[in-house]
MIBA-459843 format. One record per residue: residue in three letters; x, y, z of N, C-alpha, C in turn. Coordinates in steps of 0.02 Angstrom, whole numbers, plus 50000, padded with zeros to 5 digits. Example, Ala and Ser with C-alpha at 12.3 -4.5 7.8 and 13.67 -1.06 7.14 Angstrom:
<sites>
<site code="ALA" n_u="50660" n_v="49716" n_w="50390" ca_u="50615" ca_v="49775" ca_w="50390" c_u="50660" c_v="49835" c_w="50390"/>
<site code="SER" n_u="50642" n_v="49888" n_w="50354" ca_u="50684" ca_v="49947" ca_w="50357" c_u="50645" c_v="50002" c_w="50394"/>
</sites>
This chain:
<sites>
<site code="UNK" n_u="50043" n_v="49942" n_w="50000" ca_u="50000" ca_v="50000" ca_w="50000" c_u="50045" c_v="50062" c_w="50000"/>
<site code="UNK" n_u="50032" n_v="50106" n_w="49954" ca_u="50074" ca_v="50166" ca_w="49951" c_u="50048" c_v="50218" c_w="50002"/>
<site code="UNK" n_u="50088" n_v="50268" n_w="50018" ca_u="50070" ca_v="50317" ca_w="50070" c_u="50005" c_v="50355" c_w="50054"/>
<site code="UNK" n_u="49991" n_v="50369" n_w="49991" ca_u="49930" ca_v="50406" ca_w="49974" c_u="49867" c_v="50365" c_w="49991"/>
<site code="UNK" n_u="49868" n_v="50300" n_w="49975" ca_u="49811" ca_v="50257" ca_w="49992" c_u="49803" c_v="50253" c_w="50068"/>
<site code="UNK" n_u="49858" n_v="50250" n_w="50105" ca_u="49855" ca_v="50247" ca_w="50178" c_u="49823" c_v="50310" c_w="50206"/>
<site code="UNK" n_u="49844" n_v="50368" n_w="50182" ca_u="49818" ca_v="50432" ca_w="50206" c_u="49744" c_v="50437" c_w="50189"/>
<site code="UNK" n_u="49724" n_v="50418" n_w="50129" ca_u="49654" ca_v="50421" ca_w="50109" c_u="49611" c_v="50375" c_w="50152"/>
<site code="UNK" n_u="49636" n_v="50315" n_w="50168" ca_u="49597" ca_v="50270" ca_w="50209" c_u="49591" c_v="50296" c_w="50281"/>
<site code="UNK" n_u="49644" n_v="50325" n_w="50308" ca_u="49641" ca_v="50354" ca_w="50375" c_u="49592" c_v="50412" c_w="50377"/>
<site code="UNK" n_u="49595" n_v="50456" n_w="50327" ca_u="49549" ca_v="50514" ca_w="50325" c_u="49477" c_v="50489" c_w="50319"/>
<site code="UNK" n_u="49465" n_v="50439" n_w="50278" ca_u="49398" ca_v="50411" ca_w="50271" c_u="49371" c_v="50383" c_w="50337"/>
<site code="UNK" n_u="49413" n_v="50346" n_w="50373" ca_u="49391" ca_v="50318" ca_w="50437" c_u="49377" c_v="50374" c_w="50488"/>
<site code="UNK" n_u="49420" n_v="50425" n_w="50489" ca_u="49409" ca_v="50480" ca_w="50536" c_u="49344" c_v="50516" c_w="50519"/>
<site code="UNK" n_u="49331" n_v="50528" n_w="50455" ca_u="49269" ca_v="50562" ca_w="50436" c_u="49207" c_v="50520" c_w="50454"/>
<site code="UNK" n_u="49211" n_v="50455" n_w="50445" ca_u="49154" ca_v="50412" ca_w="50465" c_u="49144" c_v="50415" c_w="50540"/>
<site code="UNK" n_u="49198" n_v="50414" n_w="50579" ca_u="49193" ca_v="50417" ca_w="50651" c_u="49162" c_v="50484" c_w="50673"/>
<site code="UNK" n_u="49185" n_v="50538" n_w="50644" ca_u="49159" ca_v="50604" ca_w="50662" c_u="49085" c_v="50610" c_w="50643"/>
<site code="UNK" n_u="49066" n_v="50586" n_w="50585" ca_u="48996" ca_v="50588" ca_w="50565" c_u="48953" c_v="50547" c_w="50613"/>
<site code="UNK" n_u="48976" n_v="50488" n_w="50630" ca_u="48939" ca_v="50446" ca_w="50677" c_u="48932" c_v="50482" c_w="50744"/>
<site code="UNK" n_u="48985" n_v="50512" n_w="50769" ca_u="48984" ca_v="50547" ca_w="50833" c_u="48935" c_v="50605" c_w="50831"/>
<site code="UNK" n_u="48935" n_v="50644" n_w="50777" ca_u="48889" ca_v="50701" ca_w="50771" c_u="48817" c_v="50677" c_w="50770"/>
<site code="UNK" n_u="48803" n_v="50623" n_w="50735" ca_u="48734" ca_v="50596" ca_w="50734" c_u="48712" c_v="50573" c_w="50803"/>
<site code="UNK" n_u="48757" n_v="50543" n_w="50840" ca_u="48739" ca_v="50522" ca_w="50908" c_u="48725" c_v="50581" c_w="50953"/>
<site code="UNK" n_u="48765" n_v="50633" n_w="50947" ca_u="48753" ca_v="50692" ca_w="50989" c_u="48688" c_v="50727" c_w="50971"/>
<site code="UNK" n_u="48671" n_v="50730" n_w="50908" ca_u="48608" ca_v="50761" ca_w="50887" c_u="48548" c_v="50720" c_w="50912"/>
<site code="UNK" n_u="48554" n_v="50655" n_w="50911" ca_u="48500" ca_v="50611" ca_w="50935" c_u="48488" c_v="50622" c_w="51009"/>
<site code="UNK" n_u="48541" n_v="50631" n_w="51048" ca_u="48534" ca_v="50643" ca_w="51120" c_u="48500" c_v="50709" c_w="51134"/>
<site code="UNK" n_u="48510" n_v="50759" n_w="51093" ca_u="48479" ca_v="50824" ca_w="51105" c_u="48404" c_v="50822" c_w="51094"/>
<site code="UNK" n_u="48380" n_v="50776" n_w="51053" ca_u="48308" ca_v="50772" ca_w="51039" c_u="48270" c_v="50739" c_w="51095"/>
<site code="UNK" n_u="48303" n_v="50701" n_w="51137" ca_u="48268" ca_v="50668" ca_w="51192" c_u="48248" c_v="50719" c_w="51245"/>
<site code="UNK" n_u="48189" n_v="50711" n_w="51274" ca_u="48171" ca_v="50757" ca_w="51327" c_u="48215" c_v="50744" c_w="51389"/>
<site code="UNK" n_u="48232" n_v="50796" n_w="51425" ca_u="48275" ca_v="50785" ca_w="51484" c_u="48238" c_v="50746" c_w="51538"/>
<site code="UNK" n_u="48275" n_v="50705" n_w="51573" ca_u="48246" ca_v="50665" ca_w="51627" c_u="48243" c_v="50710" c_w="51689"/>
<site code="UNK" n_u="48183" n_v="50715" n_w="51717" ca_u="48174" ca_v="50757" ca_w="51775" c_u="48186" c_v="50718" c_w="51839"/>
<site code="UNK" n_u="48210" n_v="50750" n_w="51890" ca_u="48220" ca_v="50716" ca_w="51954" c_u="48154" c_v="50690" c_w="51981"/>
<site code="UNK" n_u="48158" n_v="50637" n_w="52020" ca_u="48098" ca_v="50605" ca_w="52046" c_u="48056" c_v="50652" c_w="52089"/>
<site code="UNK" n_u="48086" n_v="50701" n_w="52121" ca_u="48050" ca_v="50747" ca_w="52164" c_u="48005" c_v="50795" c_w="52127"/>
<site code="UNK" n_u="48013" n_v="50802" n_w="52062" ca_u="47973" ca_v="50849" ca_w="52023" c_u="47904" c_v="50822" c_w="52004"/>
<site code="UNK" n_u="47891" n_v="50759" n_w="52015" ca_u="47828" ca_v="50730" ca_w="51996" c_u="47777" c_v="50738" c_w="52053"/>
<site code="UNK" n_u="47715" n_v="50751" n_w="52034" ca_u="47662" ca_v="50758" ca_w="52083" c_u="47638" c_v="50688" c_w="52102"/>
<site code="UNK" n_u="47651" n_v="50669" n_w="52164" ca_u="47633" ca_v="50602" ca_w="52186" c_u="47558" c_v="50591" c_w="52188"/>
<site code="UNK" n_u="47520" n_v="50642" n_w="52202" ca_u="47447" ca_v="50635" ca_w="52201" c_u="47422" c_v="50619" c_w="52131"/>
<site code="UNK" n_u="47451" n_v="50653" n_w="52081" ca_u="47431" ca_v="50640" ca_w="52012" c_u="47450" c_v="50569" c_w="51991"/>
<site code="UNK" n_u="47510" n_v="50548" n_w="52012" ca_u="47531" ca_v="50479" ca_w="51996" c_u="47487" c_v="50428" c_w="52029"/>
<site code="UNK" n_u="47466" n_v="50441" n_w="52091" ca_u="47422" ca_v="50395" ca_w="52126" c_u="47354" c_v="50391" c_w="52091"/>
<site code="UNK" n_u="47329" n_v="50448" n_w="52068" ca_u="47265" ca_v="50449" ca_w="52032" c_u="47270" c_v="50410" c_w="51967"/>
<site code="UNK" n_u="47326" n_v="50418" n_w="51932" ca_u="47337" ca_v="50381" ca_w="51870" c_u="47340" c_v="50306" c_w="51883"/>
<site code="UNK" n_u="47374" n_v="50287" n_w="51937" ca_u="47380" ca_v="50216" ca_w="51954" c_u="47311" c_v="50187" c_w="51970"/>
<site code="UNK" n_u="47271" n_v="50225" n_w="52006" ca_u="47203" ca_v="50202" ca_w="52022" c_u="47161" c_v="50195" c_w="51959"/>
<site code="UNK" n_u="47168" n_v="50243" n_w="51913" ca_u="47132" ca_v="50239" ca_w="51849" c_u="47153" c_v="50178" c_w="51809"/>
<site code="UNK" n_u="47218" n_v="50164" n_w="51808" ca_u="47243" ca_v="50105" ca_w="51773" c_u="47217" c_v="50041" c_w="51806"/>
<site code="UNK" n_u="47215" n_v="50041" n_w="51872" ca_u="47190" ca_v="49982" ca_w="51908" c_u="47117" c_v="49970" c_w="51890"/>
<site code="UNK" n_u="47077" n_v="50024" n_w="51887" ca_u="47007" ca_v="50017" ca_w="51868" c_u="47000" c_v="49991" c_w="51797"/>
<site code="UNK" n_u="47041" n_v="50015" n_w="51752" ca_u="47038" ca_v="49992" ca_w="51682" c_u="47057" c_v="49918" c_w="51677"/>
<site code="UNK" n_u="47107" n_v="49898" n_w="51714" ca_u="47128" ca_v="49828" ca_w="51713" c_u="47072" c_v="49784" c_w="51741"/>
<site code="UNK" n_u="47041" n_v="49806" n_w="51796" ca_u="46985" ca_v="49767" ca_w="51824" c_u="46928" c_v="49760" c_w="51774"/>
<site code="UNK" n_u="46913" n_v="49815" n_w="51738" ca_u="46860" ca_v="49813" ca_w="51688" c_u="46878" c_v="49764" c_w="51632"/>
<site code="UNK" n_u="46940" n_v="49769" n_w="51608" ca_u="46961" ca_v="49723" ca_w="51555" c_u="46961" c_v="49650" c_w="51577"/>
<site code="UNK" n_u="46981" n_v="49638" n_w="51639" ca_u="46980" ca_v="49569" ca_w="51665" c_u="46909" c_v="49543" c_w="51670"/>
<site code="UNK" n_u="46862" n_v="49586" n_w="51691" ca_u="46793" ca_v="49563" ca_w="51696" c_u="46763" c_v="49549" c_w="51627"/>
<site code="UNK" n_u="46782" n_v="49589" n_w="51577" ca_u="46760" ca_v="49575" ca_w="51509" c_u="46789" c_v="49509" c_w="51484"/>
<site code="UNK" n_u="46853" n_v="49498" n_w="51497" ca_u="46884" ca_v="49435" ca_w="51476" c_u="46854" c_v="49375" c_w="51513"/>
<site code="UNK" n_u="46838" n_v="49384" n_w="51578" ca_u="46806" ca_v="49330" ca_w="51616" c_u="46740" c_v="49311" c_w="51585"/>
<site code="UNK" n_u="46702" n_v="49361" n_w="51560" ca_u="46637" ca_v="49347" ca_w="51530" c_u="46644" c_v="49316" c_w="51460"/>
<site code="UNK" n_u="46692" n_v="49340" n_w="51422" ca_u="46700" ca_v="49317" ca_w="51353" c_u="46740" c_v="49252" c_w="51347"/>
<site code="UNK" n_u="46794" n_v="49247" n_w="51385" ca_u="46839" ca_v="49189" ca_w="51381" c_u="46852" c_v="49165" c_w="51453"/>
<site code="UNK" n_u="46810" n_v="49121" n_w="51479" ca_u="46814" ca_v="49102" ca_w="51550" c_u="46882" c_v="49074" c_w="51572"/>
<site code="UNK" n_u="46917" n_v="49039" n_w="51529" ca_u="46981" ca_v="49008" ca_w="51550" c_u="47042" c_v="49046" c_w="51525"/>
<site code="UNK" n_u="47036" n_v="49111" n_w="51514" ca_u="47092" ca_v="49150" ca_w="51488" c_u="47149" c_v="49155" c_w="51537"/>
<site code="UNK" n_u="47134" n_v="49153" n_w="51602" ca_u="47187" ca_v="49158" ca_w="51652" c_u="47232" c_v="49096" c_w="51651"/>
<site code="UNK" n_u="47202" n_v="49038" n_w="51643" ca_u="47242" ca_v="48977" ca_w="51641" c_u="47283" c_v="48973" c_w="51577"/>
<site code="UNK" n_u="47254" n_v="48997" n_w="51522" ca_u="47290" ca_v="48995" ca_w="51458" c_u="47349" c_v="49042" c_w="51457"/>
<site code="UNK" n_u="47346" n_v="49098" n_w="51493" ca_u="47398" ca_v="49149" ca_w="51489" c_u="47434" c_v="49160" c_w="51554"/>
<site code="UNK" n_u="47433" n_v="49112" n_w="51598" ca_u="47465" ca_v="49120" ca_w="51663" c_u="47541" c_v="49118" c_w="51655"/>
<site code="UNK" n_u="47573" n_v="49169" n_w="51681" ca_u="47646" ca_v="49173" ca_w="51678" c_u="47676" c_v="49176" c_w="51748"/>
<site code="UNK" n_u="47638" n_v="49160" n_w="51797" ca_u="47663" ca_v="49163" ca_w="51865" c_u="47663" c_v="49233" c_w="51894"/>
<site code="UNK" n_u="47626" n_v="49279" n_w="51863" ca_u="47625" ca_v="49348" ca_w="51887" c_u="47585" c_v="49355" c_w="51951"/>
<site code="UNK" n_u="47536" n_v="49312" n_w="51960" ca_u="47494" ca_v="49318" ca_w="52019" c_u="47498" c_v="49257" c_w="52061"/>
</sites>
C-alpha cells in the first residue's frame, strides 16, 4: 500500500467516526430531559395508578365473561 492510499483510508475512517459521533450527539439532544423524581406530583401519579387499576379490572371482567379460562391459558406466574 502506498502512502497516498494509507492517508486516504485514515481520512475516510476519521470522517466516518466524526459523522457517527455528530449523529449520536444530535440524537441525544432530541430526547426530553429526565426530570428528578422529586418533580413529579405524587397525588397525580396515585390517581393515574388508580385509573389504570380500574381499567385493568374492567378488562379482566370482560375477559372473564368472554373467555372464561383466559387466566389459565395465559398464566405466567404473575399472580
